[in-house]
C-alpha angles and dihedrals in degrees: 000000000000113000111242119231120225126189110212112201118197123191130190109282134116089252089068087100089070089060089072090059091047092050091050092048093049092050090051089051089058102259126137104233122205112189125212120184133188115230089251090055091060088064089064103037130011124244088230090065092056092043091054092049097046101031086225133108116264120229125214110145117057090206096050099088110193095189118042092200094069143030101246102212092048094045094048092049091049093050097043119106089190140354124216123188110201118193102020111188125206088255097055091042089055093048092049092047091052095048098245120163102189099131141024096273098050091042091056091050093056090054098041123104096178129094113291123204119198116196110191121211124177147105113314094241091048090050091050094047111120092234093055091047090048090053091049089050089054090053092049090051088053090054099257115148111236114209097208112224124245126250121242145083111344128207090249091061097254123120116224146075114331109083116128112246117255118265092252091055092047090050089053091053089049089052088051091051092051096046123095113251109222089146095052109142093012124124116220128188118201128184121200144171133023131311122233119221108198125227094173136331093291105032135060145158115248143140142239099268113135096189092233095128093049093047090050091052091049091051093048092048090051091052089052090058104264127139099239129201115189121200103199135189120211107302137149095240136110114222094209126224126320099034125105108224125198119184118226131185120186132026090255091051091049091049091052093051092047093050091052090062110022098094091060103046127097094205132024120196114190108194098141115121099231119196110244092214139026132198112275090216125043129184130223088208134045109285109233129217118231127219095233097053120076099167128048126191120203121201111221127198126204120262119223117267098241097201093049091048091054097061109127094014099088126107110260109272094015115151116225125202121188131187131216128188113202138175102193142008086027098170095048094049092043095055092047093050092047088062099035095050096042096224127154092223130020117198110205132187135176103230090202091060117103113267095007136102133023126001098015132111090223137055139194115202143169122220120221117194130197092245090064097255122130132199126197113213120206125247106276143142113296090246090055091045089051090052092051092048093051091045090056091046093049091052090055091045088055093240096117135018127240090275091055094252116143111259 
C-alpha cells in the first residue's frame, strides 16, 4: 500500500502545541507528514520538535530552498494527498481567503489540488467576528473542509467556541477527507444500543447491547460522505464529529423517532437491540417490596416490531439493513426474519460464537440478501466489519463496483 503524504500546516497560536500530538498520531497511523510552519508558529513550538516527531525536514521560509533540484512549495503541494492546517489563526485564515502567497504555507495552498482542512483556533469573540466568519465562508465555498472548533475554556480566559479540536478528532476529519464519497448527498438513519423499558423511576428491563456496531456503521457512513443521523440508546460511546445524535429510551420512543425520519432517508440501518417486551404496568414512584411477599410476577406486553411496522413507509429506492442476534438455529431464523421484516440485507451473528456479539471489540457476521445469496464475513474489528457491510450494500445499490470503485 502506497504511503499517503500529509502536509501539516501550523500557524502562530497557543494551540500550536497540539500540532505535535497530531503529527505524532498521524505518523503512527502510517502517514508521511511534511510540516510547514509560519514564522509566528515557531514562537510557540520549535521546528526541531516537529522534525523529531515526523523524521522529515520542517519548512518555514518559502525562499529557503532545501533541495536545489525542486521548488519546495510546488513539490510538496503536488505530492500531498491532503493538507491540514492546525491551528489556523484568524490571520492565516484571512490570508488564505484573500489568495495571498506571502509565506511557505499560503504558497503551498495556491498550488494544491488535494483536500484542505482548516482547523480554526482563537478567542471566541475573534472567531465570531463577521470578518472571520466571512473568510471562513469563502473557504467553504472554495471546497475547504472547516474543522469547527470546540467550546470550552480558552487560553485567554474566556469560555466559548474557539478551542482547537483534539488530535484524534482532527485525524478523523483527515480520514473523512481521504475517503471516497459514494454516499455524498445521501441521508442515512442508524439506530444503535439497547432500549430501556421502565418498571419505575429506578428500574427497567434492558439487554447487553453496547451500541458499538451501530456507532461503527454510523462512523463509516459519515466517512463515505453521508449525512448521518444516529438514534442511540444509553451507551458509553462518543459518536465523534459530523454525526447528528438523538438519544432514545424505550422501544416506543425509538419507533416514534424512526417514523419521523424514515420517509426521507436513502438508507436505514437498524442495529438497535430492541426489547421484545415491556412491563404492562409502570410506576411513577419507586415500587416497594413487602415483607410478606417472596415472589413477584410481572406481566409483560409485546413491543412493536419496528422493521415490520415500517413496510411501505420507506422512501422509494431506500436500502434497508436489519440486524439479528441469535444463539441457535441461526440459518433458519435468519431466513425467516429476512422475509418477515422486509429488509434488503439482514446481518446475523451468533452471539455465543467466539469474538461475536455484545461487549466485544470484534464481530463475526453472515449477510443474508433478498435474492437468496449469503456471504460470511471473517472475524474482525467492528469498524472493519462495518466497512465490509457497507461495501456489500453499496455494490447492491449500484454506487460502487465489486472492487469498491465508485460507479
